[in-house]
N, C-alpha and C positions, 0 to 999 in steps of 0.2 A: 714419723714422730709427730706428736702434737705441737702446734705452735704455742708460744709462750702465753698468748692471750686468746681466748676463744672469742669469735665474733658474736655480736648480739643475736639473741634468739629470733627466729623468723616467726611472724604471726601465723598461727594455724599449723605450725610444724610440731611434730613430736619432740619432746625434750631431748631425745637422743641426738637430734641434729645439732644440739649445742655442745655435746660432750664427746663427740668422736665421729659422727657420721660425716662423710665427705659430700660436698656438693656434686661430686662426680657420680654418685649413685643416681640411678634413674629416679626422677621425681614422679610420684603417683598422687593424684588428688582424689580423695574419697568424698563424695557428696551424698549425704544422707541426713534426714531430719531427726533420726533416732540416734541419740548419743551412744547407747549400748551397741548398736550396730556399727557405728564409727569405731568404737574401741575394739570390737571383735575383728573388724577388717584390718585395723592398724596393727594389732598383735600378730596377725597372720602374715602381714607384708613387711613389717618393720625391720626384719633382719636383713633383707636384701634390697630395700628401697627406701628413699627418703619420702616419708608419707606426710601429706598435708590433708587437713580435714576441713569441711565446710558443712553447715547445716541448711543452707538454702542456695538457690541458683545465684542470687545477687551476691552473697558472700563469696561463693566460688568464683564468680566473674572477677571480683575485686582482687582475689588472691592470685588468679591467673595473670592479671595485669602486672604483678610485681614478682612472681616466682617462675622458675623454670619447671614446667610440667610437661612430661612426655606422654603419660598415660592418665586418662580420666575415667574413673569408675563412678557411675552415677545411679542413684536409685530412681526408679520410674515414677513412683507416686510420692510427691512432696507437696506441701502447702504452696499455693501460688502456681508457679510454673512447673510443668511436668518434666521428667527427665529427658524425654525425646525432644520437647520444645527447647530446653536448654542446650542440648547437644547440637541441635540445628544451628543455634546462634554461635556456638563454639566452632562448628565446622566452617562457618563463614569467616570468622575472625582468625582462628588458628587451625587451618586445615591439616597440618602435619600431626597434631595431637591425636594419638590413637584413642578412640572413644569406645567404652564398654558400658553396658547398662545392666542393672541387676534388679530383679523384681519377682514377686510371687505370682504375677499376672501372666497366665500361660496361653492366652488366645493366640493361635498361630498367625492369623491374618494381621493382627495388630503388631505382633513381633516383627513380621516381615516388612510391614509398612514402616515401622520405626527404624529398622535397619537401613531401608532405602532413603527415607527422608533425612535422617541425621548422619548417614554414612557410618553406622555403628559397626565396629569390627567384630564384636561378639556380644551375644545376649546370654546372661547368666541367670539361672533360675534359683529362687529361694525354696527351701533351705539349701545353702551352698556348702560344699565340702572344702576344707582347707587346702587339700592337695590339688583339687581341680581348680579352685580359685587362684592359687599360687602359680600353677602352670599357665593359666590364661593370662595373668599379668606378666609373667616372664616372656611369653610369646608376644604380647603387645609391646613390651619394652624392646624386644629384639626386632620387631617390625619397625618401630620408630628408628632404631639405629640403622637398619638396613635401608629404610627410606632416605635417611640423611646421607648415608654413604652412596646410595644410588644417585641422589641429586648431585653430590659432589663429583662423582665419576662422570655423570652425564654432562655436567658443565665443562669438565675438563675435555671431554671428547668433542664437544661442540666448539670450544674456543681455542683448541690447541692444534698444533701440528704434530710432527713426529716426536718431539721431545715429550709433550704431555701424554701422547699415546704410550710411549715407553714407560712413563711413570705409572700409568694405569696397569700395564702389563706386569710391572714389578709388584704392584699391590696384589694382583691376582696370584702371582707366584708366592707371595708371602702367605696369602690365604691357603694356598695348596699345602705349603709347608706346615702351617699351623694346624690344619684340619686333616692332613694326610697321616699315614701310618707313623711317620717319624715324630709326629706331635703327640703320640700316645705314650705316656710315661710308663715304662715297665722294665723289670729286672731281666737279666739273661735267663733265669730259670722260671720266669713268670708263666702261669697257665694261660695268660693272654697272648703269648707268643704264637701258639698254634692257631689261634683265632686270627691274628694278624697275617700269618702265612696264608690261611685260607682266603682272607680278603684280598691279598695280593694276587692270588690265582684267579679269583672269579670277577674281580672288579673290572677288568677290560672287556668283559662280555656282558651283553644285555640280558642277563638272567635275573628273574625276580628273586629277592633275598628276604627271608623272614628272620629277624633278630629277636631272640627271646632272652629274658633275664629279669632279675628283680628290679624294682623301681630304684632309680638312682645309680645304676651301674654304668651308664654312659652309652646307651643304645643309639641315641641320636648322634653322638660323636663318631661311632663306628659307621653309621649310615653316611655321614659327611665324608669319612675317610674313603668309603667305597666310591662315592661320587667323584671326589678329587683324584682318585686313582684311575678313573675311567676315561673314556674318550669324550665323555660329556662334561668334563671338568670346567670348560669355559662357558657352559650354559647354566640355566637356573637350577638351584636346589630349593625346592618348595616343601614346606612342612605343614602338616595338618594333624591336629589331635582329634581323632575320631570319637573319643569318649567325652568331648566337651560340648557336643551339639546334639540335639534331637535329629531324627532321620531327615525330616523335611529341610531343615536348615543345612544339614551336612550335605545333602544332595545339591542344594542350591550353591553351596560353597565350592563343591568339587566340580560340578558340571556347568555352573553358570545358568543364566536365564535371559530370555528376551523381554523387551519392554511389553507390558500388558499380559505377561504370563500368569499373573495373579494380582490380587489387590495390593497395591503398593509398589508394583514393579514399574517404576516410572522411567527407567532407562536400562539399556542392555548391561549385563554384568558378565565379565569374563571369569570363568571358573578356574580353579587351581590346576586342573588337568591341562587346560589351554595355556595357562601361565608357565607350566613346566614343560611345554612342548620342546623337544630336543634335549631336555635335561632330565632331572630326577625328581620324583614325587615321593616324599617320606610320609607314610601313614602310620602315625603313632597310635598305640592303644587300639589296634585293629580288633582285638578280642572283645571290645565293648560294643561293637556294632550289632544291629539287629539282623535276623535272617532275611527280612525284606530288603534291607539295604545291601546285604551281601550278594543277593541275586543281581542287583544293578551293577555292583562293582565287578562281579565275575564277567559280565558281558563286556565291560570295557577292557578287561585284561585279555579276554578271548579274541575279541574282534578288533581291538585297537581303535574303537570309535565310540562315541557317546552322543546323546541328543540333549542339548541344553533345554531347560524347561521352557515350553512355549515355542520351540523351534520346530519347523516341519522337516528339517534336514539334519542328518547326523553329521558330526564332525570327526575327522580323523586326526589323531595325534601320535607323536612318537615320544613316548614317555617310558622311562624305566621306573618301576615301582619297587620301593623298599618298604616293608612293613615291620612293625615291632609290637611286642606284647609282653606283659609280665604274667600272663596266664599260660597254663599248659594246654596249648591248642589241640594236641592229640587227644587229651582227655575230653576237651570240649567237643571234639568231633564225635567221639564214641558216645557221649551222653546227649548228642543231638542239638547242642547249642551253637555249633559252628558248622557251616557247610563243608563237607568233605572235599567237593570239587574245588571250592575256593581255596581251601587249605593247601591242596597240592599245587594249585596254580601259583600261590604266593610263596610256598616253601620249596621252590626248585633248589635253592641253596639255603638250608637252615643253618643258622649260626647262633650258638648259645654263649652269652657273656657271663663268665664266672663272677660271683659276688666278691666283694672286696675281702671278706673274711677268708676266702680260699686263696688269696694271693697277698699275704702279709709282706712278702718281700718287695712288693711294689709300693708299699705305703710311704717309706722315706722319699723315694723319687717323686711320687705323686704329690706328697705334702709340699715339697720344695717347688714343684711346678705350680701348684695351686696357690702357694704363698706369693709367687711372682704375679699371678693374675690378681690376687687380692690386694697387693700393694698398689697396682695400677688402678684398681677400682676405688680404693679408699684414698689414694693420693698420699700414701705413707711409705717410708723406707724401713726396711727390716733386714737384719743380717742372717736370719734363719732361725732354727730351733735349738734349744739346749739339748744335749744328749738325753737327759731325763725326759723331756717333753716328747722326743721322738720315740723313746721306749714305751711311754704310756700310749701314744698313738698306735704303735704297732701291737700292743697287747689288747686293744679294744676290738670288738667284733664288727662294728659298723653296720648295724641293721639297715641304716639308710644309705649305705654304700658311699659312692664318691660324692653324691650330693650332700650327705651329712658331714663328710670330711671337709668339704669346701665351706659349708656354713660354720663349722667349728673353727676353722682357720680365720675366717672373716671376723668371728666374735673375738678370738684371741688378739688379733691385730687391732681391733677397735678399742680393746680394753687396756692396752699397754702403751707406754712411752719408752720402754726399754729397747736396747738394740737387738735383743733376741727374745723369742717367745718361749717363756718358761712353762713348766708343767703346772704351776699354781694357777694358770689362767684357764685350765681345763675344768669342765664340769665334773661334779662328783661321780656321775655314772661312768665316766671315762677313767677317772682316777681309781675307781674301785674295780676295774676290769681285772679278771684273774690272769695270772701269767700263762696258764695253759689255755689255748684257744678252745679246747674241748669243753671247758667249764665256763659257760657264758653267764651264769647267774650266781649271786651270792648264795642262793639256796643249793647250788651245785658245787660246793667247795671241793668235793672229791668223793668218789664212790669207793676208792681203795684206801686201806689203812684203818687204824683203830679210831675210836671216837676222839682220843687225845690228839692223834695226828690231824684230824679234820679241824678240831678246835684251834690248834696251833696255826694251821694254814690260814684260817679266817682271821685270827689275831694278828698275824704278820701283815695281812693285807690291810686291815683297819689301821694299824700303826703307820704303814707307809703312806696310805691315803691321807691321814691326818697330818703327817709331817710335810708332805708335798703341799697340801692346801695351806698350811701355815708357814710355808717357805722355810722349813727345817728349823723353826724356832722351837727348841726342845722344851723350854720353860712353858710356853703357851700350850704345847702339845700335852705335856704332863698335866697341866691344870685342866685342860678339856677332857682328858681321859681319866681323871681322878687318880693319877699316879704320882708318886714322889719322883724327883729327878733321878734319884739313885735307882728306883724301880724301873723307870723308863729306860735308863741307860743299860741296865741289865738285860731288858728285853731286846733292845736294839742289837746288843752283842750276840744274844742267843739266836736271833734270826738273821744275822749277817747284814743288818741295816746301819750299823754304826759308822760305816765309811761312806754311805750314800750322800749324806749331807755335808761332807767335808769341804766341798768346794762351793758352798752356797753363801759365802760372805757373811754379812751381818745378820742375815736371817737365821743362821745356825747357832746363834748364841744361846748360852745356858740361862 
């Protein structure tokens, strides 16, 4: 629930921070001297993060002195101080802040030098894609959270005896329960159940797993479930998005490098394979890698060893690799875009995650689970959904899958101060969803029946969407649709909608 009085607006923050965004959302600072670029980045990030903006390094510095910032996204070329120069200063003052840089400047040596000098987590190239950018910021925010958690756990382990060690063990057990199979919300007849059964069978064994599925289906969640069901559960689970970096940077990120390996390599860097030694490495978007990189990855999987850049000696690691893709890799193999030998090395156990539209029975359970997570994220309380809202959620096909459902629930929760989330908080595209999952679009009202039948089906949907959006105020609905109240009432009786709005309180008035 919102508090009675909103706090004063923060300088540099998006107005949403005054009207419902919680300070518990990860704080992201965008530094760019172009206002249009600021606005584009803000629109992309604003739904999941508390976004601050600055037009110069000095303005950004002042803002960081008074605001809680976890992720810093900075343009490279700005008047005065460059992005790398600014991030070097930030690294000295706020070393825990995860630093990213974005630029159209693509010289690889300068990129690598900047990454080393400023401790940059990721270098993003312009023009950027919203999905890629959003994934990078999500990973950065997760890295900040994990760093903070690791610091807390390390402190406890250093300063405690048996009692504190027990507390740490309990935290690990909670993580196992949260990310294990029991943490995956699904109905008894869900198509996800065979997937979970397969995971339970293969998780104890060190077999490579390839998880396929549409974007947003929860492939990383399944990868975590495999890890926490395995004998490696007490070791590291490391994530890398292979589609977010060019080959050279991806190789440096995974394999690490030695000091002096290239211009800008001022110190040794441990790669993700070494960080995941004894644990699990999750390679997301594996289908986006180039054939040249695929050769190097294949050697690691075959030999269990790799050579850091600039190192004369190979290193041996014990890592379980789980890969994921939203592409059809079998087709990619047939068409020569993905190595066949690497595919069979990765896909010892192939697992396909069904999209959310194929498991509508999971939507109510999943919605309630995501609502709990959203309440913690926004610092608000909520008693659940109205039956009408759940029905609308179940009728929609969710092309963005679980990620879209999560974002929808976050939006609903942010926009209401009522004890339950009602259907009027949903966007028009969800309210207009057809009752038959086979008809995903307004243009596909139905292929069976007469023209009159199809027109009536469309009319019934428009009537219901309008009434829900107007909270069953029939007077307003009649005015909007150009009907008399008597005419509207007749149509509601005809389509069996006259009883739907009976329990909507004052909003259902004539």
